[in-house]
Backbone bond lengths (Angstrom), bond angles and torsions (degrees), N, CA, C in turn:
res aa  C-N    CA-C-N  psi(-1)  N-CA   C-N-CA  omega(-1)  CA-C   N-CA-C  phi
1 X - - - 1.459 - - 1.523 111.75 -
2 X 1.337 117.81 -36.80 1.465 119.64 179.39 1.521 110.91 -62.38
3 X 1.332 115.72 -38.72 1.462 119.24 178.36 1.525 110.34 -60.58
4 X 1.332 116.78 -45.84 1.459 120.82 -179.58 1.529 111.62 -63.68
5 X 1.330 116.15 -39.90 1.461 119.91 178.47 1.524 111.26 -61.82
6 X 1.321 116.34 -44.64 1.465 119.59 -179.21 1.527 111.76 -69.78
7 X 1.344 117.00 -30.73 1.462 119.62 173.90 1.528 110.67 -64.88
8 X 1.329 116.25 -39.50 1.464 120.38 177.32 1.521 110.37 -63.61
9 X 1.328 116.62 -44.13 1.468 120.72 178.82 1.526 110.31 -59.43
10 X 1.341 117.03 -43.71 1.465 121.12 179.11 1.527 110.87 -63.89
11 X 1.338 115.52 -40.18 1.465 119.46 -179.87 1.525 110.67 -64.53
12 X 1.325 116.26 -44.68 1.464 120.35 177.60 1.525 110.18 -58.89
13 X 1.330 114.97 -43.48 1.474 120.05 -178.54 1.523 111.65 -60.08
14 X 1.332 116.14 -37.65 1.467 120.85 -178.24 1.525 112.52 -78.12
15 X 1.335 117.04 -10.89 1.458 119.89 -175.04 1.530 112.67 -130.40
16 X 1.328 116.97 32.55 1.461 120.34 -178.65 1.522 112.93 -64.32
17 X 1.319 117.13 -26.01 1.466 119.79 -179.91 1.529 111.39 -98.62
18 X 1.336 117.23 5.54 1.461 121.25 178.30 1.530 110.00 -103.92
19 X 1.315 115.50 169.45 1.462 120.14 173.84 1.528 107.83 -86.74
20 X 1.315 116.48 106.62 1.458 121.35 -177.21 1.528 109.96 -75.50
21 X 1.333 117.14 134.29 1.456 120.96 -177.32 1.521 111.12 -115.14
22 X 1.323 114.35 156.24 1.456 121.86 178.84 1.517 111.58 -57.18
23 X 1.339 117.04 -48.56 1.455 121.40 -174.98 1.519 111.40 -60.04
24 X 1.319 116.78 -43.80 1.460 120.81 -178.00 1.528 111.77 -64.24
25 X 1.323 116.74 -46.86 1.460 119.79 -177.39 1.525 110.88 -72.72
26 X 1.324 118.01 -36.79 1.464 120.93 -179.72 1.523 111.49 -60.90
27 X 1.318 117.23 -32.33 1.460 120.22 178.58 1.517 111.56 -60.77
28 X 1.323 117.30 -31.18 1.461 121.72 178.81 1.525 111.72 -84.37
29 X 1.322 116.72 -29.12 1.464 119.70 -174.18 1.522 112.31 -70.53
30 X 1.311 118.19 -41.33 1.451 120.97 178.81 1.518 114.53 78.68
31 X 1.338 118.58 0.55 1.462 122.48 175.66 1.521 107.76 -135.49
32 X 1.322 116.66 173.11 1.453 120.03 -179.01 1.520 111.24 -62.85
33 X 1.324 114.57 156.74 1.461 121.45 179.66 1.526 111.76 -52.34
34 X 1.326 116.11 -49.64 1.462 120.74 -175.29 1.527 111.33 -64.01
35 X 1.334 116.95 -46.81 1.462 119.91 -179.03 1.529 111.25 -66.10
36 X 1.333 117.05 -38.19 1.460 118.84 178.77 1.521 111.05 -62.90
37 X 1.318 115.78 -42.27 1.465 118.81 179.68 1.526 111.32 -64.01
38 X 1.344 117.39 -36.34 1.459 120.41 177.55 1.519 110.28 -66.57
39 X 1.333 117.15 -45.30 1.462 121.00 178.67 1.524 109.86 -59.48
40 X 1.337 116.48 -47.35 1.463 120.40 -179.24 1.521 110.97 -61.10
41 X 1.333 116.33 -45.72 1.461 120.42 -177.60 1.524 111.58 -60.97
42 X 1.344 116.95 -46.86 1.463 120.29 -176.65 1.527 112.16 -71.35
43 X 1.337 117.53 -29.56 1.460 120.07 177.92 1.531 112.45 -80.27
44 X 1.323 115.95 -43.95 1.466 120.42 -173.06 1.523 113.26 -89.26
45 X 1.336 117.44 -23.20 1.453 119.86 -178.99 1.510 113.63 82.89
46 X 1.323 117.57 8.35 1.462 122.65 175.71 1.517 108.17 -152.68
47 X 1.318 116.52 163.66 1.451 119.57 -177.91 1.528 110.62 -76.12
48 X 1.332 115.06 161.57 1.462 120.14 179.76 1.522 111.45 -61.18
49 X 1.338 117.05 -42.12 1.463 119.46 -179.73 1.523 111.42 -65.08
50 X 1.336 117.04 -36.04 1.473 120.07 177.23 1.517 110.54 -65.00
51 X 1.334 116.06 -40.76 1.468 119.88 179.31 1.522 110.95 -62.07
52 X 1.334 116.21 -46.91 1.466 119.87 -179.28 1.522 110.59 -62.46
53 X 1.331 116.84 -42.17 1.470 120.53 178.35 1.529 110.41 -60.98
54 X 1.339 116.44 -44.98 1.464 120.32 179.92 1.526 112.20 -61.44
55 X 1.339 116.05 -41.37 1.463 119.38 179.78 1.530 111.04 -67.54
56 X 1.322 117.00 -41.43 1.465 120.14 178.81 1.530 111.05 -60.61
57 X 1.335 115.73 -46.10 1.463 119.39 -178.09 1.524 111.60 -70.16
58 X 1.321 117.56 -32.25 1.457 120.98 176.47 1.532 110.68 -64.74
59 X 1.329 115.91 -43.53 1.465 119.64 177.86 1.523 110.90 -69.93
60 X 1.337 116.72 -33.64 1.466 120.35 176.00 1.524 110.03 -61.90
61 X 1.328 116.58 -39.79 1.462 121.63 178.01 1.530 110.81 -59.02
62 X 1.335 115.61 -43.10 1.476 119.79 178.41 1.529 110.81 -62.41
63 X 1.330 116.39 -43.09 1.464 120.00 -179.27 1.521 111.60 -63.74
64 X 1.332 116.89 -38.61 1.464 120.30 177.38 1.520 111.09 -65.04
65 X 1.344 115.77 -40.28 1.466 119.44 177.02 1.532 111.80 -62.24
66 X 1.339 114.89 -30.35 1.474 119.96 -179.74 1.519 112.63 -83.94
67 X 1.348 116.19 5.30 1.454 119.25 172.80 1.515 116.12 96.87
68 X 1.341 118.11 4.99 1.459 118.85 178.78 1.527 110.40 -72.35
69 X 1.330 116.20 149.86 1.464 121.51 -178.75 1.524 111.03 -72.66
70 X 1.344 115.11 148.70 1.458 120.62 -179.42 1.527 110.78 -58.21
71 X 1.331 116.79 -42.47 1.467 120.71 -179.75 1.518 111.22 -60.16
72 X 1.323 117.12 -46.13 1.466 121.37 -178.79 1.529 111.19 -64.25
73 X 1.318 116.49 -40.77 1.465 120.75 -178.90 1.525 110.62 -67.87
74 X 1.323 116.36 -40.51 1.462 120.56 -179.07 1.522 110.84 -58.94
75 X 1.329 117.13 -49.33 1.464 120.11 -177.91 1.528 111.64 -73.62
76 X 1.320 116.32 -29.25 1.468 120.80 178.66 1.524 111.34 -59.39
77 X 1.333 116.76 -37.73 1.466 120.81 -176.60 1.528 113.17 -101.18
78 X 1.337 115.52 21.01 1.461 119.95 167.99 1.505 116.91 88.54
79 X 1.345 118.57 9.77 1.468 119.71 178.08 1.522 109.35 -82.40
80 X 1.330 115.02 141.41 1.471 120.38 -175.60 1.521 113.04 -79.77
81 X 1.332 116.77 -18.13 1.463 120.29 179.25 1.519 109.79 -150.66
82 X 1.319 115.39 159.69 1.462 120.98 177.00 1.523 110.09 -66.02
83 X 1.339 116.68 -37.55 1.463 120.59 179.44 1.527 110.69 -62.13
84 X 1.334 116.54 -43.16 1.461 120.33 179.21 1.512 111.52 -62.75
85 X 1.320 116.68 -42.57 1.462 121.12 177.69 1.524 111.04 -64.51
86 X 1.331 116.61 -43.45 1.468 121.19 -178.44 1.523 111.10 -61.18
87 X 1.342 116.52 -44.13 1.470 120.20 179.04 1.530 111.14 -63.40
88 X 1.334 116.20 -44.99 1.465 120.35 -179.23 1.530 110.55 -64.82
89 X 1.321 116.66 -41.67 1.465 120.95 -178.05 1.529 110.73 -66.52
90 X 1.332 117.26 -42.73 1.467 120.44 179.81 1.526 111.43 -66.50
91 X 1.340 116.35 -39.96 1.457 119.56 178.50 1.525 110.91 -63.97
92 X 1.325 116.82 -37.02 1.468 122.15 -178.72 1.519 112.33 -75.61
93 X 1.340 116.88 -44.47 1.467 120.77 -171.34 1.522 114.50 -100.66
94 X 1.346 116.39 -26.80 1.454 119.73 -176.22 1.514 113.44 94.63
95 X 1.326 117.04 -2.48 1.474 119.86 178.47 1.523 109.10 -143.01
96 X 1.336 116.24 163.99 1.451 122.23 -176.86 1.525 111.57 -79.26
97 X 1.341 117.99 154.25 1.465 120.46 176.23 1.526 112.38 -57.24
98 X 1.324 116.34 -33.90 1.466 119.78 -179.86 1.523 112.17 -63.37
99 X 1.353 116.37 -28.74 1.463 119.94 179.11 1.520 111.20 -68.60
100 X 1.330 116.58 -29.67 1.465 120.40 176.99 1.518 109.73 -65.13
101 X 1.327 114.72 -43.96 1.469 119.81 -177.97 1.531 111.09 -70.17
102 X 1.348 117.27 -44.34 1.468 120.89 -174.66 1.524 113.31 -79.49
103 X 1.334 117.31 -40.68 1.466 120.79 -172.20 1.525 114.04 -111.12
104 X 1.323 116.55 -10.37 1.463 119.34 179.07 1.520 114.62 75.86
105 X 1.347 117.34 15.50 1.469 119.70 178.18 1.532 108.55 -71.81
106 X 1.320 116.22 153.31 1.457 117.22 -177.93 1.522 111.80 -156.25
107 X 1.329 114.19 161.13 1.450 122.11 174.41 1.525 107.09 -141.90
108 X 1.318 116.79 144.43 1.456 119.06 -178.71 1.520 111.03 -129.40
109 X 1.321 115.33 156.25 1.464 122.63 174.16 1.524 106.21 -137.20
110 X 1.334 117.68 104.45 1.471 120.39 -173.27 1.521 113.33 -70.94
111 X 1.304 115.20 158.42 1.466 122.87 175.32 1.521 110.28 -62.41
112 X 1.320 116.82 138.22 1.456 121.30 178.35 1.524 111.27 -78.50
113 X 1.338 115.12 154.53 1.453 121.65 171.39 1.517 107.03 -142.65
114 X 1.326 117.27 128.24 1.461 121.40 -176.59 1.519 110.85 -96.27
115 X 1.327 115.80 129.17 1.459 122.11 176.38 1.522 108.17 -135.74
116 X 1.331 116.35 158.60 1.456 120.71 176.53 1.522 108.58 -82.06
117 X 1.327 116.29 128.19 1.457 121.87 177.69 1.518 109.26 -122.58
118 X 1.320 116.99 126.53 1.457 121.10 176.71 1.516 107.65 -83.99
119 X 1.339 116.61 122.36 1.461 121.20 -173.34 1.521 111.00 -108.86
120 X 1.306 116.95 101.07 1.460 121.43 169.94 1.509 116.47 67.79
121 X 1.332 117.74 11.20 1.443 120.09 177.65 1.521 114.58 67.48
122 X 1.334 118.57 17.28 1.465 120.92 -179.13 1.527 109.57 -78.46
123 X 1.321 116.40 143.49 1.452 120.99 178.32 1.524 109.71 -100.93
124 X 1.309 115.86 153.78 1.448 121.28 -179.93 1.518 108.14 -116.14
125 X 1.307 116.19 119.78 1.458 120.34 -177.70 1.523 110.26 -77.22
126 X 1.334 115.78 132.70 1.456 120.89 174.42 1.522 108.99 -157.09
127 X 1.321 115.21 164.17 1.455 120.16 172.99 1.525 108.57 -141.30
128 X 1.314 115.69 157.74 1.454 121.94 179.87 1.526 108.45 -114.33
129 X 1.332 116.74 130.25 1.460 121.42 179.88 1.521 110.55 -133.09
130 X 1.325 114.76 144.17 1.462 120.77 171.06 1.527 107.39 -93.68
131 X 1.317 116.40 136.50 1.464 119.35 -179.12 1.528 109.39 -134.66
132 X 1.350 117.22 134.07 1.472 119.80 177.44 1.524 110.70 -68.52
133 X 1.320 115.49 172.05 1.467 120.24 178.90 1.526 110.57 -61.75
134 X 1.324 115.93 146.85 1.462 121.24 179.11 1.525 109.11 -152.82
135 X 1.321 116.08 178.19 1.464 121.98 175.24 1.528 109.11 -115.52
136 X 1.317 115.98 141.26 1.459 121.38 165.15 1.520 106.29 -92.25
137 X 1.311 117.23 122.91 1.460 121.93 -175.78 1.525 109.36 -126.26
138 X 1.319 117.28 127.36 1.459 119.99 179.65 1.513 111.48 172.94
139 X 1.324 115.91 -152.05 1.471 121.55 177.16 1.529 107.88 -105.54
140 X 1.316 115.95 138.19 1.463 119.37 -176.06 1.519 111.13 -135.86
141 X 1.331 114.27 161.76 1.467 120.56 -178.95 1.518 109.16 -162.21
142 X 1.327 116.14 147.03 1.457 120.20 171.52 1.525 108.24 -73.87
143 X 1.330 116.32 126.77 1.466 121.07 -178.53 1.525 109.20 -130.45
144 X 1.322 118.19 157.53 1.467 120.28 178.27 1.524 111.40 -64.13
145 X 1.335 116.32 139.27 1.460 120.56 174.54 1.526 109.34 -65.02
146 X 1.326 116.62 135.02 1.457 121.10 -178.47 1.521 108.21 -154.13
147 X 1.337 117.46 120.74 1.457 121.77 -176.08 1.525 112.94 -90.06
148 X 1.316 117.28 -19.12 1.467 120.48 -178.77 1.524 109.94 -138.21
149 X 1.332 115.58 158.78 1.454 120.96 174.96 1.519 112.95 78.33
150 X 1.333 115.28 -179.71 1.463 122.37 -178.15 1.522 109.80 -84.72
151 X 1.328 116.38 126.47 1.458 121.39 177.66 1.528 108.34 -88.41
152 X 1.317 116.43 107.19 1.461 121.57 -175.83 1.528 112.13 -61.27
153 X 1.337 117.03 -33.44 1.461 120.37 -179.40 1.528 110.90 -65.91
154 X 1.327 116.88 -35.55 1.466 120.45 177.76 1.525 110.22 -71.06
155 X 1.323 116.62 -37.73 1.462 119.91 175.96 1.534 110.70 -58.99
156 X 1.339 116.70 -43.70 1.472 120.62 179.83 1.517 110.98 -65.98
157 X 1.339 116.53 -36.42 1.455 120.18 177.77 1.524 110.49 -61.80
158 X 1.332 116.80 -44.48 1.468 121.06 179.28 1.525 111.11 -61.88
159 X 1.324 115.79 -39.78 1.470 120.21 -178.87 1.527 112.19 -69.38
160 X 1.345 117.39 -20.45 1.466 121.32 -176.44 1.524 113.36 -83.17
161 X 1.333 118.20 -11.39 1.465 121.46 -176.25 1.528 110.19 -67.60
162 X 1.337 116.28 128.11 1.466 121.28 -178.42 1.527 110.53 -89.69
163 X 1.305 116.16 164.06 1.466 121.07 177.39 1.522 110.59 -60.98
164 X 1.317 116.62 -37.07 1.460 121.01 -179.87 1.522 111.33 -65.53
165 X 1.327 116.26 -41.94 1.464 120.42 177.35 1.526 110.84 -64.31
166 X 1.325 116.52 -44.01 1.451 120.60 -179.10 1.527 111.11 -64.01
167 X 1.321 116.68 -38.54 1.469 121.09 179.69 1.533 110.51 -63.29
168 X 1.337 116.37 -41.98 1.466 119.20 179.45 1.532 111.22 -67.98
169 X 1.317 116.97 -39.36 1.471 120.25 177.53 1.528 110.28 -55.89
170 X 1.319 116.09 -49.75 1.465 120.65 -177.70 1.526 111.53 -63.41
171 X 1.334 116.84 -32.95 1.464 119.75 179.85 1.527 111.87 -73.58
172 X 1.329 117.03 -22.54 1.466 121.52 -177.29 1.527 113.50 -90.23
173 X 1.332 118.01 -32.19 1.469 119.68 -172.39 1.528 111.18 -64.42
174 X 1.332 114.47 124.68 1.460 119.52 -177.45 1.529 112.84 -146.27
175 X 1.330 116.95 16.82 1.448 121.19 -179.65 1.522 109.07 -141.13
176 X 1.320 116.65 139.84 1.469 120.78 -179.63 1.520 111.63 -65.42
177 X 1.327 117.26 146.24 1.462 126.30 -2.81 1.534 110.96 -78.88
178 X 1.290 116.38 129.61 1.462 120.99 -178.12 1.526 109.53 -82.56
179 X 1.322 113.59 68.73 1.466 122.60 -177.01 1.522 109.01 -136.02
180 X 1.311 116.64 164.01 1.460 121.23 168.03 1.522 107.25 -76.19
181 X 1.325 116.54 122.44 1.464 120.23 -174.90 1.521 110.55 -113.74
182 X 1.324 114.68 158.74 1.461 123.38 171.89 1.528 107.11 -111.41
183 X 1.324 116.90 116.46 1.462 121.48 -177.02 1.524 110.83 -117.37
184 X 1.341 116.21 146.49 1.464 121.67 179.02 1.521 109.45 -130.34
185 X 1.347 116.70 140.66 1.467 121.03 -178.65 1.529 109.35 -166.67
186 X 1.335 115.54 173.38 1.472 123.24 176.65 1.529 112.60 54.37
187 X 1.319 116.49 53.54 1.466 120.16 177.08 1.518 110.29 -72.34
188 X 1.337 116.73 144.38 1.455 121.28 175.57 1.516 110.54 -61.40
189 X 1.328 115.61 142.54 1.466 120.54 179.36 1.526 110.07 -87.10
190 X 1.321 116.09 73.69 1.463 121.69 177.13 1.518 107.24 -121.25
191 X 1.321 113.94 71.14 1.458 122.24 -166.27 1.525 113.32 -59.46
192 X 1.297 116.54 -42.54 1.464 119.70 -174.26 1.520 113.03 -95.81
193 X 1.329 116.88 6.10 1.457 120.08 177.13 1.517 108.49 -124.30
194 X 1.310 116.49 127.81 1.461 119.79 179.14 1.527 108.14 -81.44
195 X 1.315 114.21 65.43 1.454 120.83 179.62 1.511 107.44 -150.78
196 X 1.313 115.94 -176.75 1.443 119.86 -178.71 1.516 110.88 101.96
197 X 1.321 115.75 174.40 1.454 121.67 -175.15 1.516 111.09 -120.26
198 X 1.322 115.05 166.06 1.453 122.66 167.94 1.523 106.95 -138.51
199 X 1.325 116.18 166.73 1.456 119.65 177.52 1.524 108.96 -92.47
200 X 1.320 116.06 130.10 1.463 121.52 176.96 1.517 107.87 -116.38
201 X 1.329 115.89 128.86 1.462 121.56 -179.89 1.519 110.01 -120.26
202 X 1.311 116.56 132.86 1.459 122.83 172.72 1.524 106.51 -109.52
203 X 1.332 116.33 116.36 1.453 117.95 -174.89 1.514 113.51 -174.34
204 X 1.334 115.55 -146.82 1.466 121.50 -174.86 1.522 109.85 -136.08
205 X 1.354 115.48 169.18 1.448 122.36 174.61 1.528 108.67 -99.35
206 X 1.336 116.45 136.69 1.463 119.91 179.65 1.521 110.17 -151.29
207 X 1.345 115.67 154.67 1.460 120.86 171.82 1.523 110.55 -103.54
208 X 1.333 117.69 0.42 1.455 122.02 179.35 1.526 110.42 -78.11
209 X 1.321 115.89 141.00 1.466 121.00 -177.60 1.523 113.65 -93.43
210 X 1.314 117.03 -26.13 1.462 120.77 -176.06 1.528 110.86 -81.92
211 X 1.324 115.25 109.05 1.463 122.14 -178.67 1.527 108.22 -130.92
212 X 1.320 117.06 135.84 1.466 120.22 -178.23 1.526 111.05 -74.52
213 X 1.320 114.99 171.86 1.468 120.69 179.17 1.527 112.36 -70.80
214 X 1.323 117.33 -7.73 1.466 120.24 179.05 1.523 111.93 -71.99
215 X 1.329 115.90 -22.51 1.462 120.27 -173.85 1.527 111.68 -122.59
216 X 1.328 115.70 154.62 1.460 122.45 173.99 1.523 108.96 -94.96
217 X 1.331 115.69 150.45 1.464 120.63 -178.82 1.522 110.14 -129.26
218 X 1.333 116.64 128.68 1.459 122.37 178.01 1.527 107.82 -124.30
219 X 1.326 116.99 122.65 1.459 121.24 -179.55 1.522 110.69 -83.97
220 X 1.323 115.44 136.00 1.468 122.53 -179.87 1.522 107.84 -122.78
221 X 1.322 116.85 128.19 1.459 121.68 -179.38 1.529 111.42 -70.35
222 X 1.322 116.15 169.61 1.466 121.19 174.94 1.525 108.74 -69.15
223 X 1.319 116.33 125.50 1.461 121.60 -177.92 1.523 110.59 -138.25
224 X 1.337 113.74 169.13 1.455 121.84 165.77 1.521 106.89 -90.93
225 X 1.336 116.22 138.92 1.462 120.27 -176.91 1.526 110.66 -122.82
226 X 1.323 115.66 132.90 1.466 121.34 170.64 1.524 106.56 -96.42
227 X 1.329 115.68 126.10 1.472 120.99 -172.80 1.519 109.13 -119.19
228 X 1.321 115.96 130.04 1.466 121.94 -175.14 1.527 110.09 -120.68
229 X 1.346 117.06 99.50 1.467 120.28 177.63 1.521 110.67 -77.89
230 X 1.299 116.30 149.90 1.464 120.64 177.58 1.509 108.99 -154.39
231 X 1.314 116.33 149.87 1.459 121.72 -177.95 1.519 109.17 -143.95
232 X 1.327 115.73 132.73 1.460 119.72 179.37 1.510 111.62 156.50
233 X 1.328 115.24 -158.80 1.466 120.66 -179.08 1.526 109.98 -58.93
234 X 1.315 115.35 134.15 1.462 120.46 -178.16 1.534 110.06 -111.26
235 X 1.354 119.16 134.99 1.464 126.48 9.10 1.524 114.55 -97.05
236 X 1.335 118.76 5.25 1.463 120.84 -171.87 1.526 113.16 -60.31
237 X 1.349 117.44 -40.52 1.469 120.05 -178.80 1.522 110.90 -65.09
238 X 1.332 116.40 -42.04 1.459 120.44 177.55 1.523 110.89 -61.17
239 X 1.325 117.41 -44.33 1.464 121.41 -179.12 1.532 111.28 -66.70
240 X 1.334 116.93 -38.10 1.463 120.74 177.89 1.525 111.04 -65.57
241 X 1.331 116.22 -39.80 1.463 120.11 178.16 1.517 110.99 -64.44
242 X 1.332 116.43 -42.21 1.456 120.43 177.17 1.528 110.51 -59.71
243 X 1.317 116.79 -44.07 1.464 120.97 179.89 1.526 110.98 -62.57
244 X 1.337 117.69 -44.54 1.464 121.23 -179.78 1.527 111.73 -66.76
245 X 1.342 116.19 -34.14 1.463 120.24 178.47 1.525 110.53 -58.91
246 X 1.320 116.41 -45.14 1.460 120.63 -177.25 1.522 113.17 -84.10
247 X 1.327 118.01 -30.73 1.464 119.85 -174.86 1.523 113.76 -92.99
248 X 1.337 118.08 -25.64 1.452 120.43 -175.87 1.526 113.28 -118.90
249 X 1.345 116.82 -50.61 1.463 118.96 -174.56 1.525 112.25 -71.79
250 X 1.336 116.77 -53.44 1.456 120.45 -172.94 1.539 113.51 -61.54
251 X 1.351 119.44 -46.49 1.465 118.40 -179.06 1.525 114.25 -63.74
252 X 1.332 117.88 -25.75 1.462 120.38 -176.59 1.527 113.27 -104.77
253 X 1.338 117.46 2.78 1.463 121.12 -176.75 1.523 110.69 -92.60
254 X 1.330 115.59 177.09 1.463 121.90 175.75 1.518 111.29 -93.56
255 X 1.332 117.09 14.27 1.458 121.03 -175.23 1.522 111.31 -119.00
256 X 1.322 114.94 158.12 1.456 122.34 171.76 1.518 108.85 -131.31
257 X 1.320 116.44 154.28 1.460 121.59 -175.77 1.522 110.63 -79.13
258 X 1.326 115.79 139.76 1.458 122.56 175.26 1.531 108.49 -93.44
259 X 1.316 116.13 146.21 1.459 120.18 178.79 1.527 109.39 -79.18
260 X 1.325 115.71 81.47 1.464 123.71 -178.48 1.523 107.31 -149.98
261 X 1.331 117.89 168.54 1.468 119.52 -179.16 1.526 113.08 -58.22
262 X 1.311 116.65 138.91 1.460 122.74 167.96 1.521 106.57 -107.97
263 X 1.338 116.17 154.88 1.458 117.23 179.46 1.517 110.63 -150.51
264 X 1.321 114.97 166.31 1.462 121.40 178.10 1.519 108.41 -147.58
265 X 1.326 115.97 160.42 1.456 120.40 171.31 1.519 108.67 -137.58
266 X 1.316 116.00 159.00 1.466 122.07 -177.36 1.521 109.85 -137.34
267 X 1.331 116.10 131.32 1.464 122.56 172.52 1.528 108.28 -109.77
268 X 1.308 116.89 108.73 1.457 120.31 178.81 1.531 110.32 -73.17
269 X 1.334 116.58 140.19 1.464 122.42 177.89 1.533 108.84 -78.79
270 X 1.317 116.22 125.45 1.461 120.34 -177.67 1.533 112.55 -71.14
271 X 1.338 115.94 -24.41 1.466 119.95 -175.30 1.526 113.69 -96.78
272 X 1.331 116.39 -17.25 1.461 120.12 -178.54 1.526 109.70 -120.97
273 X 1.295 116.30 125.23 1.458 120.81 -178.99 1.528 110.46 -69.11
274 X 1.331 115.50 134.98 1.469 122.51 177.16 1.528 111.64 54.93
275 X 1.321 117.01 40.88 1.462 122.90 179.01 1.521 107.21 -130.34
276 X 1.360 117.02 136.53 1.459 118.50 -173.69 1.525 111.97 -155.01
277 X 1.333 113.90 160.30 1.463 122.46 168.05 1.519 106.97 -106.33
278 X 1.334 116.97 131.20 1.463 121.44 -179.13 1.520 110.69 -134.67
279 X 1.312 115.63 160.27 1.459 121.81 171.86 1.518 109.70 -136.26
280 X 1.330 115.66 139.00 1.454 122.73 176.41 1.532 107.62 -110.52
281 X 1.328 117.85 125.78 1.467 123.32 -178.43 1.521 108.81 -112.16
282 X 1.342 116.09 121.58 1.461 121.59 -178.65 1.529 109.46 -125.02
283 X 1.333 118.90 126.94 1.474 121.20 178.60 1.532 110.48 -74.90
284 X 1.333 116.33 128.65 1.455 120.40 -174.92 1.533 110.28 -137.42
285 X 1.324 114.72 168.86 1.464 120.88 170.87 1.519 107.75 -144.86
286 X 1.326 115.25 157.91 1.466 120.77 178.08 1.532 108.78 -66.52
287 X 1.328 115.68 142.18 1.470 119.40 178.63 1.531 109.43 -70.33
């Protein structure tokens, strides 16, 4: 995965003045758009679109220092107007493009390079399981993609579940983990924009085919699953585990993510406030 990430960085670098497309960059990533963006975000600490914007403006700064006109630089890096470029440049650097030309002030944002770093000798607990084909059955909704924080749309989805729906879910679940899970899949292919939706389903795993119209059903093929248990303050421990899975485990492992639903479940501790045991399930295959 690190090799693919660095190939993407090199490709972006070679095409900073071009219109970068999803298809071109995805060919270098080797994983789905959504998973690649998650890996990039957790490793780099910023979104892919933010990185590209920073690199474009950093190179624009160099061109201004070399005497190029503001108008030429603005259009060179894909801005539709000088005003749009000026606003973006000032927001990024804190000063106007004209100040670069007149006073020689500058700001830079260097090209990223991904390497494996061992952090404090900590180990990450995980297990690998083979699972036959099953269905995810529950209530689902298109929600905004969000890598951090509480997704309000998912909260509303959970609140909308009726007693009748919940009763049917429990009657259908017959395959481990026999828990209410949160699953995500079918992310919009908007690779260079941190926007778009994905489908989020709250439900159960089942091998039964008969499902009423009250619930949605998504079929999942037989896959290998990487499972990451975690226990501690909720939701921070779960979010930290997710970040480490994509930023530390996946790039250095022998596995790659499959473009299929991922899911997690959480058991809240009745005796400890905001404390829980959770598991994150990610479909993978050997590289």
